[in-house]
C-alpha positions in Angstrom: 34.7 -81.5 63.1 36.1 -78.3 62.1 36.9 -76.0 64.7 34.7 -73.3 62.9 31.7 -75.6 63.4 32.0 -76.2 66.9 28.8 -76.6 68.9 28.2 -73.3 70.9 27.9 -73.6 74.7 24.6 -74.3 76.1 22.8 -71.7 77.7 24.6 -68.2 78.0 24.6 -65.0 79.7 25.3 -61.5 78.9 29.0 -62.6 77.8 27.3 -65.0 75.5 25.1 -62.5 74.1 27.9 -60.2 73.6 30.0 -62.8 71.9 27.1 -63.7 69.6 26.7 -60.0 68.7 30.2 -59.5 67.9 29.9 -62.4 65.3 32.9 -64.5 67.0 32.9 -68.0 68.0 32.9 -68.6 71.8 36.4 -68.8 73.1 38.1 -67.3 69.9 39.3 -64.0 68.8 37.5 -62.5 65.8 39.2 -62.6 62.4 40.8 -59.6 61.0 38.6 -57.4 58.9 40.8 -57.7 55.9 41.1 -61.4 56.0 40.3 -63.3 52.9 39.2 -66.7 52.1 36.3 -68.9 51.5 33.9 -70.1 54.4 35.4 -73.7 54.0 38.9 -72.5 54.2 40.5 -73.7 57.5 42.3 -70.3 57.9 39.6 -67.9 56.5 36.9 -66.3 58.5 33.4 -67.8 58.9 30.6 -66.7 56.7 28.1 -66.7 59.6 28.2 -65.0 62.8 29.2 -66.6 66.0 26.9 -69.0 67.2 25.2 -69.8 64.1 24.1 -73.4 63.8 24.9 -75.8 61.0 22.4 -75.3 58.1 22.1 -71.5 58.5 19.8 -71.5 61.4 19.3 -68.2 63.3 21.7 -67.8 66.1 20.6 -67.5 69.7 19.9 -63.9 71.0 17.3 -61.4 71.6 15.5 -58.8 69.6 18.3 -56.0 70.5 20.7 -58.5 69.2 19.0 -58.8 66.0 18.4 -55.0 65.7 22.1 -54.4 66.1 23.1 -57.1 63.6 20.6 -55.6 60.9 22.1 -52.1 61.7 25.6 -53.4 61.2 24.6 -55.0 57.8 24.8 -58.5 59.0 22.6 -61.2 57.5 21.1 -63.5 59.9 22.9 -61.7 62.6 26.4 -62.0 61.4 26.7 -61.2 57.5 28.1 -58.0 56.8 27.3 -55.6 53.7 29.5 -56.4 50.7 32.3 -54.1 50.1 32.0 -51.5 47.4 34.9 -53.0 45.6 32.9 -56.1 44.7 33.8 -58.1 47.5 37.7 -57.8 47.5 37.3 -56.1 51.0 40.6 -54.1 50.7 41.0 -51.0 52.7 39.1 -50.1 55.7 36.7 -47.4 54.4 33.1 -48.2 54.1 31.3 -47.7 50.8 27.6 -46.8 50.4 25.4 -46.7 47.3 24.6 -43.2 45.8 21.6 -41.4 47.0 18.5 -41.5 44.6 17.4 -38.2 42.8 14.0 -37.0 42.1 14.8 -36.5 38.4 17.5 -38.8 37.3 19.0 -36.7 34.7 21.8 -36.8 33.6 21.5 -40.5 34.4 23.7 -42.0 37.2 25.5 -45.3 36.4 25.7 -44.3 32.7 28.5 -43.2 30.8 29.0 -41.2 27.6 26.2 -40.6 25.3 23.8 -42.7 27.2 24.2 -40.6 30.2 22.2 -37.9 28.2 19.6 -39.9 26.7 16.4 -39.6 29.2 14.7 -42.8 30.4 11.3 -43.7 29.1 9.9 -43.1 32.6 11.4 -39.4 32.6 9.9 -38.9 29.2 6.5 -40.2 29.9 6.4 -38.2 33.1 7.1 -34.9 31.3 4.5 -35.7 28.8 1.9 -36.5 31.2 2.8 -33.4 33.3 2.7 -31.0 30.1 -0.7 -32.2 29.0 -2.0 -32.2 32.5 -0.9 -28.5 32.9 -2.8 -27.6 29.6 -5.9 -29.2 30.7 -5.7 -27.5 33.9 -5.2 -24.0 32.2 -7.8 -24.9 29.6 -10.3 -25.8 32.4 -9.6 -22.6 34.1 -9.9 -20.4 30.9 -13.1 -22.1 30.0 -14.6 -21.3 33.2 -13.5 -17.8 33.2 -14.5 -16.5 29.9 -17.9 -15.2 29.3 -20.5 -15.7 26.2 -20.8 -12.2 24.2 -24.0 -10.6 24.0 -25.6 -9.9 20.6 -27.1 -6.6 21.5 -23.8 -5.5 23.0 -22.0 -6.5 19.9 -24.1 -4.5 17.9 -23.0 -1.2 19.6 -20.3 -0.2 17.4 -18.9 3.3 18.3 -18.6 6.3 16.1 -15.4 7.6 14.5 -15.1 11.3 14.8 -13.3 13.4 12.0 -12.0 16.8 12.6 -11.1 19.6 10.3 -7.5 20.9 10.2 -8.5 23.7 12.7 -9.7 21.3 15.3 -13.5 21.7 14.6 -15.6 18.7 14.2 -16.2 17.6 10.6 -18.4 14.4 11.1 -19.0 11.6 13.5 -19.9 8.3 11.7 -19.8 4.8 12.8 -21.3 1.3 13.1 -24.6 2.2 14.9 -25.7 4.5 12.3 -26.7 1.7 9.9 -27.5 -1.4 11.8 -30.8 -3.2 12.8 -30.9 -6.7 14.7 -33.4 -9.0 13.3 -34.6 -12.3 14.6 -33.4 -15.7 13.3 -36.8 -16.4 11.9 -36.5 -13.2 9.6 -33.2 -14.3 8.1 -34.0 -16.2 5.0 -32.9 -19.9 4.9 -31.2 -19.2 1.7 -28.8 -16.7 3.6 -28.1 -19.3 6.1 -27.4 -22.0 3.4 -25.3 -19.7 1.5 -23.1 -18.8 4.5 -22.7 -22.4 5.7 -21.7 -23.6 2.2 -19.3 -20.8 1.8 -17.7 -20.4 5.0 -18.3 -23.5 7.6 -19.9 -26.6 6.1 -19.6 -28.4 9.6 -21.3 -25.6 11.4 -24.5 -27.6 12.4 -22.0 -30.5 13.9 -19.1 -28.7 15.3 -18.5 -27.4 18.8 -17.5 -23.8 18.1 -14.1 -24.8 16.4 -13.3 -27.1 13.4 -9.9 -28.7 13.8 -10.3 -30.5 10.5 -10.8 -27.2 8.8 -7.9 -25.5 10.4 -5.8 -28.6 9.2 -7.2 -28.4 5.8 -6.4 -24.6 5.6 -2.8 -25.1 6.8 -2.2 -28.0 4.2 -3.6 -25.9 1.5 -1.3 -23.0 2.2 1.6 -25.3 2.6 0.9 -26.6 -1.0 0.8 -23.1 -2.4 -2.9 -23.0 -2.8 -5.2 -20.2 -2.2 -4.9 -18.7 1.3 -8.0 -19.6 3.4 -8.9 -19.5 6.9 -9.9 -22.3 9.4 -12.3 -20.1 11.4 -15.8 -21.4 12.1 -19.0 -19.2 11.9 -18.8 -19.3 15.6 -15.2 -18.0 15.7 -16.2 -15.2 13.3 -19.1 -14.2 15.5 -17.0 -14.2 18.7 -14.4 -12.0 16.8 -17.1 -9.5 15.6 -18.6 -9.5 19.1 -15.4 -8.8 21.1 -15.5 -5.0 20.6 -13.7 -4.5 24.0 -10.4 -6.2 22.4 -9.5 -5.7 18.8 -5.8 -6.1 19.3 -3.9 -8.5 17.1 -2.2 -10.6 19.8 -1.8 -14.3 20.9 -3.6 -13.8 24.1 -6.7 -12.3 22.5 -6.8 -15.0 20.0 -6.2 -17.6 22.8 -9.0 -16.3 24.7 -11.4 -16.2 21.5 -10.7 -19.8 21.1 -12.0 -20.7 24.5 -15.1 -18.4 24.1 -15.8 -20.0 20.8 -15.6 -23.3 22.4 -17.9 -22.2 25.3 -20.3 -20.5 22.8 -20.4 -23.7 20.7 -21.2 -25.8 23.7 -23.7 -23.6 25.3 -25.5 -21.4 22.8 -28.0 -22.9 20.2 -26.9 -23.0 16.6 -29.8 -20.6 15.7 -28.6 -18.0 18.0 -25.1 -18.3 16.9 -26.2 -17.9 13.1 -28.4 -14.9 13.9 -25.7 -13.3 16.0 -23.0 -13.7 13.2 -25.3 -12.3 10.4 -26.5 -9.4 12.6 -22.8 -8.4 13.5 -21.0 -9.0 10.3 -19.9 -6.0 8.3 -21.0 -6.1 4.7 -19.5 -2.9 3.1 -21.2 0.2 2.2 -21.4 1.3 6.0 -23.9 -1.7 6.4 -23.6 -3.9 9.7 -25.8 -6.8 9.8 -28.0 -8.6 7.3 -30.8 -6.1 7.5 -28.8 -2.9 6.8 -26.9 -4.9 4.0 -30.3 -5.9 2.3 -31.1 -2.3 2.1 -27.8 -1.1 0.9 -27.3 -3.6 -1.8 -31.0 -4.3 -3.0 -33.1 -1.8 -1.4 -35.5 -4.4 0.4 -35.7 -6.1 3.7 -33.6 -9.2 4.3 -36.6 -11.5 4.7 -37.3 -10.6 1.0 -34.0 -11.8 -0.5 -33.9 -14.5 -3.1 -31.1 -17.2 -3.1 -29.1 -15.2 -5.7 -29.0 -12.3 -3.7 -28.2 -14.2 -0.6 -25.3 -15.7 -2.5 -24.1 -12.2 -3.2 -24.3 -11.0 0.6 -22.3 -14.2 1.4 -19.7 -13.1 -1.1 -19.1 -9.9 0.1 -18.6 -11.1 3.7 -15.3 -12.4 2.6 -14.0 -8.8 2.4 -16.1 -6.0 1.1 -13.0 -4.1 -0.1 -12.3 -6.6 -2.7 -15.8 -8.0 -3.4 -18.3 -5.2 -3.4 -18.9 -4.7 -7.1 -18.9 -0.9 -6.4 -15.2 -0.9 -5.9 -13.0 0.8 -3.3 -9.9 2.1 -5.3 -9.3 4.9 -2.7 -8.3 2.2 -0.4 -6.4 0.0 -2.9 -6.1 0.4 -6.8 -6.6 -3.4 -7.1 -9.9 -2.9 -5.5 -11.3 -0.9 -8.7 -14.8 -1.6 -9.8 -13.9 -3.9 -12.7 -11.7 -6.1 -10.7 -14.0 -6.3 -7.8 -17.1 -7.2 -10.0 -15.1 -10.0 -11.7 -14.0 -11.5 -8.3 -17.6 -11.0 -6.9 -19.2 -12.8 -9.9 -16.8 -15.7 -9.6 -17.5 -16.5 -6.0 -21.2 -15.8 -6.3 -21.2 -18.6 -8.7 -19.2 -20.7 -6.7 -21.3 -20.2 -3.6 -24.5 -21.3 -5.7 -22.7 -24.4 -7.0 -21.5 -25.3 -3.6 -25.1 -25.2 -2.3 -26.1 -27.7 -4.8 -23.1 -29.8 -4.1 -23.9 -29.7 -0.3 -27.6 -30.6 -0.9 -28.9 -27.2 0.3 -30.3 -26.3 -3.2 -31.8 -28.3 -5.9 -30.1 -28.2 -9.3 -33.4 -27.1 -10.9 -33.3 -24.0 -8.5 -29.7 -23.2 -9.3 -30.6 -23.0 -12.8 -32.8 -19.9 -12.3 -30.0 -18.0 -11.1 -27.5 -17.3 -14.1 -27.4 -13.7 -14.4 -25.5 -11.6 -11.8 -28.1 -9.8 -9.5 -28.8 -6.1 -10.0 -27.4 -3.8 -7.3 -28.4 -0.7 -6.0 -26.0 2.2 -6.1 -23.9 2.5 -2.8 -25.7 4.1 -0.2 -23.9 6.4 2.2 -24.9 8.2 5.4 -26.8 11.4 4.9 -24.1 12.9 6.9 -21.5 12.1 4.1 -23.3 14.0 1.4 -21.5 16.7 -0.7 -17.6 16.8 -0.1 -17.7 15.2 3.4 -18.1 11.7 2.0 -15.0 12.1 -0.2 -13.0 13.6 2.6 -14.0 10.9 4.9 -13.1 8.2 2.3 -9.8 9.7 1.8 -8.9 10.0 5.5 -10.1 6.0 6.0 -8.0 5.0 3.2 -4.9 7.0 4.6 -5.5 5.3 8.1 -5.9 1.7 6.6 -2.7 2.1 4.2 -0.5 4.0 6.7 -1.1 2.9 10.2 -1.4 -0.5 12.2 -5.1 0.1 12.4 -6.9 -2.6 10.3 -10.2 -2.1 8.2 -12.1 -4.3 10.6 -10.8 -2.1 13.7 -11.7 1.2 11.9 -15.2 -0.2 11.2 -15.9 -0.8 14.8 -15.1 2.8 15.5 -14.1 4.7 18.6 -11.3 6.7 16.9 -10.9 10.5 16.7 -9.1 11.2 13.4 -7.8 14.7 12.9 -7.3 15.5 9.2 -5.3 18.0 7.1 -8.5 19.4 5.3 -9.3 23.2 5.4 -12.9 23.7 5.7 -12.7 27.1 4.0 -10.6 25.9 1.1 -12.8 23.0 0.4 -15.8 25.1 0.2 -14.1 27.5 -2.1 -13.0 24.8 -4.4 -16.4 23.2 -4.6 -17.9 26.7 -5.3 -15.4 27.5 -8.0 -16.3 24.1 -9.8 -20.2 24.7 -9.3 -19.8 28.2 -11.0 -18.1 26.9 -14.1 -20.7 23.8 -14.1 -23.7 26.2 -13.6 -22.6 28.7 -16.3 -21.3 26.3 -19.0 -22.5 22.8 -18.7 -25.9 22.3 -19.7 -27.1 18.6 -20.3 -30.6 19.7 -21.2 -29.4 22.0 -24.0 -26.7 19.7 -25.1 -27.4 16.1 -24.2 -24.8 14.7 -26.5 -22.1 17.0 -25.4 -22.7 18.0 -21.9 -23.6 14.7 -20.1 -21.3 12.7 -17.8 -19.0 15.7 -17.5 -16.7 15.3 -14.4 -14.3 17.7 -12.6 -11.5 16.7 -10.0 -9.3 19.0 -7.9 -6.8 19.0 -5.1 -4.8 21.3 -3.2 -1.4 20.3 -1.4 0.8 22.5 0.9 4.2 22.4 -0.7 5.9 22.8 2.5 4.4 19.8 4.3 2.6 17.7 1.7 -0.8 18.0 3.7 -3.8 17.9 1.3 -5.7 21.0 2.2 -8.7 20.5 -0.2 -10.1 18.1 -2.6 -13.1 18.3 -5.1 -14.2 14.6 -5.5 -17.4 15.2 -7.6 -21.2 16.5 -7.3 -22.0 14.6 -4.3 -20.6 11.7 -2.4 -24.0 10.1 -2.0 -24.7 10.2 -5.7 -21.3 10.3 -7.4 -19.3 7.4 -6.1 -15.9 7.8 -7.8 -13.6 10.2 -5.9 -12.3 12.3 -8.8 -9.6 13.8 -6.6 -8.3 10.2 -6.5 -7.1 8.1 -9.4 -9.6 8.0 -12.2 -7.6 7.1 -15.2 -7.8 10.5 -16.8 -4.4 11.0 -18.6 -2.6 14.2 -17.8 -1.3 15.3 -21.3 1.2 17.9 -21.3 1.2 18.8 -17.6 3.7 16.1 -17.8 6.2 18.0 -19.9 7.8 19.8 -16.7 9.1 16.3 -15.6 10.7 16.0 -19.0 12.4 19.3 -18.5 13.5 18.4 -14.9 15.0 15.3 -16.1 17.0 17.3 -18.7 18.3 19.7 -16.2 19.0 16.8 -13.7 20.5 14.4 -15.7 21.3 16.2 -19.1 21.0 14.9 -22.6 23.3 12.1 -23.8 26.3 13.0 -25.8 25.7 11.8 -29.3 29.2 12.6 -30.5 31.0 9.9 -28.4 30.9 6.1 -28.3 27.5 4.7 -27.9 28.6 2.6 -24.7 29.7 5.9 -23.0 26.9 8.1 -24.2 25.0 7.6 -21.0 28.1 8.5 -18.9 29.0 11.5 -21.0 26.0 13.7 -20.6 25.3 17.4 -21.2 23.4 19.6 -18.7 21.3 22.0 -20.9 19.9 25.5 -20.5 16.2 26.5 -21.0 17.6 28.4 -24.1 18.6 25.3 -25.8 17.0 25.0 -29.2 14.9 22.2 -30.7 12.8 21.7 -33.7 9.2 22.8 -33.4 8.2 21.4 -36.8 4.8 19.6 -37.1 5.0 15.9 -38.1 8.6 15.9 -36.8 10.4 12.6 -37.5 11.5 11.5 -34.0 14.9 10.5 -33.6 16.9 8.4 -31.1 19.6 10.3 -29.2 22.4 9.2 -31.7 20.5 10.6 -34.7 19.0 7.5 -36.1 15.2 7.6 -36.8 13.2 5.9 -33.9 10.9 3.2 -35.4 8.5 0.6 -33.6 8.9 -3.2 -33.7 7.1 -3.2 -37.1 9.8 -0.7 -38.5 7.2 2.2 -38.5 8.5 5.8 -37.9 7.0 8.1 -35.5 6.1 11.3 -36.8 5.1 13.9 -33.9 2.2 16.2 -34.5 1.8 19.5 -32.9 -1.7 20.9 -31.8 -3.6 22.3 -34.7 -0.9 20.7 -37.0 0.9 24.0 -36.4 4.7 24.3 -37.0 6.8 26.9 -35.1 9.2 29.5 -36.5 9.5 28.5 -40.1 11.5 28.0 -42.1 14.2 26.9 -39.6 11.7 25.7 -37.0 14.0 26.5 -34.1 12.3 26.9 -30.8 14.1 27.2 -27.4 12.6 25.1 -24.5 11.1 28.1 -22.7 9.0 29.1 -25.6 8.3 25.4 -26.4 6.9 24.9 -23.0 5.1 28.3 -23.1 3.3 27.2 -26.3 3.1 23.6 -25.5 4.9 22.4 -28.4 4.9 18.7 -28.6 7.8 18.1 -31.1 10.2 19.7 -29.1 9.5 18.0 -26.0 9.1 14.5 -27.3 12.7 14.7 -29.0 13.9 16.2 -25.6 12.5 13.1 -23.9 14.4 10.8 -26.3 17.7 12.7 -25.8 17.4 12.3 -22.1 16.1 9.0 -22.0 12.6 8.1 -21.2 13.8 5.9 -18.2 15.2 9.2 -16.8 12.0 11.0 -17.7 10.1 8.4 -15.7 12.5 8.6 -12.8 12.1 12.4 -12.4 8.4 12.2 -12.3 8.6 9.5 -9.6 11.0 11.6 -7.7 8.6 14.4 -7.9 5.8 12.5 -6.1 4.2 10.4 -8.9 3.5 6.7 -8.0 5.0 3.8 -9.9 1.9 1.9 -10.1 -0.8 1.2 -12.7 -1.4 4.9 -13.2 2.2 5.2 -14.6 2.4 4.3 -18.5 5.1 2.4 -19.9 8.3 4.5 -20.9 8.9 2.6 -24.1 7.1 5.1 -26.6 8.1 8.5 -27.4 4.7 9.7 -26.4 5.3 8.9 -23.0 6.8 12.4 -22.6 3.4 13.9 -23.7 1.5 12.6 -20.5 0.0 9.2 -21.2 0.2 8.4 -17.7 -3.1 8.8 -15.4 -2.0 10.1 -12.0 -4.6 11.3 -9.5 -5.1 15.1 -9.1 -3.6 14.6 -5.6 -0.7 13.3 -6.9 -0.2 15.9 -9.5 -0.6 18.6 -7.0 1.8 17.0 -4.9 4.4 16.6 -7.6 4.3 20.3 -8.6 4.6 21.1 -5.1 8.0 19.6 -5.2 9.1 22.4 -7.6 7.4 24.9 -5.5 9.4 23.7 -2.6 12.8 24.1 -4.6 13.0 20.3 -5.0 12.0 19.0 -1.5 9.4 16.3 -1.8 6.7 15.4 0.6 4.1 12.7 0.0 0.6 13.9 0.2 -1.3 13.0 3.4 -4.5 13.5 4.9 -4.4 12.5 8.7 -2.0 14.2 11.1 -3.0 12.5 14.3 -5.3 9.7 15.6 -6.5 9.1 19.1 -8.4 6.3 20.9 -9.7 6.6 24.3 -7.8 9.9 25.0 -4.5 8.4 23.9 -2.6 9.2 20.6 -2.1 5.9 18.7 -0.6 7.6 15.5 1.0 10.7 14.5 1.9 11.5 10.8 5.7 11.5 10.5 7.5 14.2 8.5 9.6 12.4 5.6 10.9 15.2 3.5 13.1 14.0 0.5 15.4 15.8 -1.7 14.2 15.2 -5.2 15.8 18.0 -7.0 18.5 20.3 -6.3 17.2 24.0 -5.9 19.1 24.9 -9.2 17.0 22.2 -11.2 13.7 22.9 -9.3 13.9 26.7 -9.5 14.7 26.7 -13.1 11.7 24.5 -13.9 9.5 27.0 -12.0 11.0 29.9 -13.9 10.2 28.4 -17.2 6.5 27.3 -15.9 6.0 31.1 -14.9 6.3 32.0 -18.6 3.3 29.6 -19.4 1.1 31.6 -17.1 2.5 35.0 -17.9 2.4 34.9 -21.5 1.5 31.3 -22.7 -1.3 28.8 -22.8 -2.1 29.4 -19.1 -2.5 33.0 -19.1 -6.2 32.6 -17.8 -4.8 31.4 -14.6 -2.8 34.6 -13.6 -3.4 36.0 -10.2 -2.8 39.8 -10.2 0.0 40.7 -7.8 1.1 37.0 -7.4 3.8 34.9 -9.0 2.2 31.8 -10.5 3.9 28.7 -12.3 1.7 26.2 -14.0 1.0 24.1 -17.2 -2.0 23.3 -19.3 -2.6 19.6 -20.6 -5.1 18.3 -23.2 -5.1 14.7 -24.4 -5.5 12.8 -27.4 -9.0 12.8 -28.6 -9.8 15.7 -26.3 -10.9 13.3 -23.6 -9.2 15.1 -20.6 -8.1 18.6 -19.9 -5.9 19.7 -17.0 -4.4 22.7 -15.4 -1.8 22.2 -12.7 -0.2 25.3 -11.1 1.3 26.7 -7.9 2.5 29.7 -5.7 5.0 29.2 -3.1 2.3 28.6 -0.6 -0.3 26.2 -2.5 -0.1 23.9 -5.2 -3.5 22.9 -7.0 -4.5 20.6 -9.8 -7.8 20.7 -11.5 -9.1 18.0 -14.1 -11.9 17.8 -16.5 -13.1 14.7 -18.4 -16.4 12.9 -19.5 -16.9 9.3 -18.6 -20.3 7.5 -17.9 -19.9 5.9 -14.4 -23.5 4.4 -14.5 -23.1 1.0 -13.3 -25.2 -0.4 -16.2 -22.3 1.0 -18.4 -19.9 -1.8 -18.8 -17.3 -0.2 -21.2 -17.0 2.9 -18.9 -14.8 4.6 -21.5 -13.8 8.0 -21.7 -15.7 10.4 -24.0 -14.7 13.0 -26.2 -15.3 16.7 -25.1 -15.6 18.2 -28.7 -18.4 20.8 -28.4 -18.7 20.3 -24.4 -19.8 23.6 -22.7 -20.3 25.2 -26.1 -16.5 25.2 -26.6 -15.2 23.7 -30.0 -12.4 22.0 -28.0 -11.9 21.7 -24.4 -8.2 22.9 -23.4 -6.5 23.0 -20.0 -6.4 26.6 -20.6 -10.1 26.9 -20.8 -12.6 25.6 -17.9 -9.7 23.8 -15.8 -7.6 27.1 -15.6 -10.8 29.2 -14.9 -11.6 27.1 -11.9 -8.0 27.0 -10.8 -8.0 30.8 -11.0 -11.4 31.3 -9.3 -10.4 28.9 -6.4 -6.7 30.1 -5.9 -7.7 33.9 -5.8 -10.2 33.1 -2.9 -8.2 30.5 -1.2 -5.0 32.8 -1.0 -6.9 36.0 -0.2 -5.2 37.7 2.8 -2.3 35.5 2.5 1.2 37.2 2.3 2.5 37.8 -1.2 5.8 35.5 -1.4 7.9 35.4 -4.6 9.7 32.3 -6.0 13.5 32.1 -5.5 15.6 33.4 -8.3 17.1 30.5 -10.3 20.6 30.0 -10.5 22.2 29.5 -14.1 22.1 26.0 -15.2 23.7 24.0 -18.0 24.7 25.3 -21.5 22.8 26.1 -24.5 22.8 23.3 -27.3 21.3 23.5 -30.8 23.2 26.5 -32.5 21.0 28.2 -35.0 22.4 28.5 -38.6 22.0 31.3 -41.3 19.5 30.6 -44.0 20.5 30.6 -47.4 20.7 34.0 -49.2 17.9 33.5 -51.4 15.4 32.9 -48.6 13.8 36.0 -47.3 12.0 36.5 -44.1 9.6 39.2 -42.7 10.7 41.1 -40.0 8.4 40.2 -37.0 6.3 43.2 -35.8 6.5 43.9 -32.3 4.1 42.2 -30.1 1.0 44.3 -29.2 0.4 42.4 -26.0 1.6 44.5 -23.1 4.4 43.1 -21.1 3.4 42.2 -17.6 4.8 44.0 -14.8 8.0 42.1 -14.1 7.7 40.1 -11.0 10.8 38.0 -11.3 14.6 38.8 -11.7 15.8 39.2 -15.3 17.7 36.5 -16.8 21.4 36.3 -16.4 23.1 38.2 -19.4 24.4 35.7 -21.6 28.2 35.4 -22.2 29.8 34.2 -25.3 30.3 30.8 -23.9 26.7 30.1 -23.3 24.8 32.2 -25.9 24.9 31.5 -29.6 26.0 34.1 -32.1 23.1 34.5 -34.5 25.5 35.0 -37.2 27.5 31.8 -36.6 26.9 28.7 -38.7 26.3 25.3 -37.4 29.5 23.6 -36.1 30.0 20.0 -36.6 31.5 19.6 -33.2 28.0 20.6 -31.7 26.7 17.5 -30.4 23.2 18.6 -30.9 23.6 20.5 -34.4 20.8 19.4 -36.7 21.3 18.6 -40.4 18.8 20.9 -41.6 16.8 18.4 -43.5 13.1 18.6 -44.2 12.3 16.2 -41.6 13.7 18.2 -39.0 15.3 15.8 -36.7 16.1 16.6 -33.1 17.9 19.7 -33.5 17.3 20.8 -37.1 19.5 23.6 -38.1 17.8 26.9 -38.9 17.3 30.5 -37.6 14.9 31.2 -34.7 13.2 34.3 -36.2 12.1 35.3 -32.6 15.4 34.8 -31.2 16.3 32.7 -28.5 15.3 34.3 -25.1 17.8 37.0 -24.5 19.9 36.5 -27.6 21.8 39.7 -28.3 21.3 41.2 -31.9 17.9 39.3 -32.5 15.9 40.4 -29.5 12.4 41.2 -30.2 11.2 40.5 -26.8 12.7 40.8 -23.1 15.2 38.7 -21.8 12.8 37.1 -19.6 10.5 36.0 -22.5 7.6 37.7 -21.0 6.4 39.6 -24.2 5.5 37.5 -27.2 8.3 37.7 -29.8 9.1 35.1 -32.4 7.2 34.6 -35.6 3.8 35.6 -34.7 3.0 32.2 -33.3 1.7 33.1 -29.9 -1.5 31.3 -29.3 -3.2 33.2 -26.4 -6.1 30.5 -26.3 -3.9 27.7 -26.0 -3.6 26.6 -29.8 -3.8 23.1 -28.5 -4.4 19.6 -30.1 -2.8 16.8 -32.0 -4.7 13.6 -32.3 -2.3 10.8 -32.7 -1.2 8.5 -29.9 -3.3 6.1 -28.1 -4.9 7.3 -24.9 -4.2 3.7 -23.2 -0.7 4.3 -22.4 1.0 5.5 -25.6 1.8 1.9 -26.6 0.0 1.9 -29.9 0.2 4.3 -32.9 -2.7 6.1 -34.2 -1.4 7.1 -37.5 1.3 9.7 -38.7 -0.2 12.6 -36.6 1.0 10.8 -33.3 0.7 13.6 -30.7 -1.6 15.1 -28.3 -2.1 18.1 -26.1 -2.2 21.8 -26.5 
């Protein structure tokens, strides 16, 4: 028997117990800790502790002995913990396993990329924890939100509008036109139309429609029409939450849980009634009852399915679906476009009802004609000019602030406007005076019906709109005539042509074509152009302009009048004074129509649908149709010596005592003072001794321009003093809803006049208003213009056989000079009347019978200030020339199309006065 297996002694005492615990055989010394070898080795340590019997039975000993053995890592009282080095047992240090972490990441016992790959246990734990947290938050949010009350939701607040002096103009808001009705009084056809149009799952969903949201997202991802995923319940909750209209995530998150709670706790009938009673339908109508009154003049319970489909249509957004239109908010929301959108959606809703089984096909066949609508109704507080002022201020708020249309409709804002109460009243009075004295529909039903006036006044220093005239009554005439109406501005556009010539110059026709735009000549108001009627218009390089069909453009003057024969030479100041079309059309071609358009935009006109295409020569004659507000603002740029401010109508907005918006000052330099002041100086001549004489203000300097368009379909006068710029328009257009064409009508014979000019009723209104608006204001003079550019278009001596009559001195008295005399010409910038045309002159004409851009010839009246041929003062205040002054305007021409100048109308081709 091996000595490692010798039988232990019988019995034992303390010594035996100690020997057993030490793991050594009785009577032997323990093997060294670093000894090696197998248990069967005659020299290796034993595998079992001392006293272990054969077969691995438990050695003798007590409980304390076992505990000590377990604490020391022995097995069966003697086996030790395996060493960390895998059993080699080298060294004397004892190794222990790493302590376990709560989150094993990065993972222990892994190396490389595997160390950073989370285990499935960790991923599962995180997912369960995340969704558990969401459920907890959702539960808390669901418990805390409250169901809105329909009655509270109906209490929209007033918006209060203030005049510029701080006094209250009007208070108007949601509660002025709302009436809650019971579910039973809402037609079933209305409920069906709304469900088919907006929420097909309304009767089954629980307040939200996840599939609807998903469909909306998929449709938008495919590039389809943008659509919402909101249910009727969600829309009702949104309408009802007047306490919070902010566009934040927290608000929408809260609304979601309110919708869920409403969907689970409120009957569907109450939700439907709440939605239809709180929704906004346009026309200041909140709720189905007010909408039925506003659109059809009847109670909601009397609506038929076709009318219900129309009201369901405008719920998508009254701004773009009310057939009446809201062009003051967005030009794209004009009456024609809105009606087309409304018809399309109205028909679609009726078809969807059939598809959804909510209407019989036979019933659908009854409604093929678009329902007839009432004229838009307004609060009686908005009668007269107030409605136009409020409409203009609302449009400004929506387009220039972070306040949405929905928020503004709910009210609670204090809106401080730029409108001067006294000026508004005086402008309205001036229009009413002219209308009462001259426009008599009963006397001249074919000539004096559908006559409209519009007007606007802008402060040149700030751009503030101080007054407008929008029409006879905002509750009867629904188009704001001070805003874009489509009426072309005619020759009031010519100052922009002149400004472009002063700013950019005309192209040098003597140099290479590729360098003509770079080599430009800044011109002087004394520069000479042809005033011949039916002038053959040329490109800047002298070639005759033709359209795509090869047709030439023969520019007509008003009344088929030619100026200063036989040479037809006329300087730009006189051409502006007499509104000579041929001279300014050719000037526009020499400058470049793109430069003319840029000058108009720089002055303040908008590059939108109101701006005609700059591709035809007639562009310079005002084929564009900007609003009276924009024209007043653009002329205000000249009044401010080239500083441009966009017209605005709101200075400040307050909500609950806090200022939420203040109009920022954004002044731009559109033209240099040299350019702007020279334009003003030329426009002064128009008023002092030209077509605009009826606008003179005794003791004040006035600059302005008349305008009359093709076919005598509109007439304008736009003028200014240093303190105020005002535009007045007049036109005829039937705005009756039943008139589908809505076209401009001619004004021949209107008001008992053979023809309406800008110099007639528009200038008269301008004069009467401005004389009162500026009463008591200090007299301020315009800045003296600095000399600009050089004279082009030298005159030539006529042939000796030609004789000319010496013009008689003008019998018109020269007005008291109110501006500094023009600079005395120097040899370098003033032509010698005896000098013949030089070939080196880039604008020298060829003297042919067609005239051209700068036909040669002699200006019988003399260029203004020309020495040796001066039949009028240097300033041009008196009427010299060849007896061609036309004190009553001498306006006309009847050629180019009034739809933008893109179509010829025969050889007469012109417009204006």
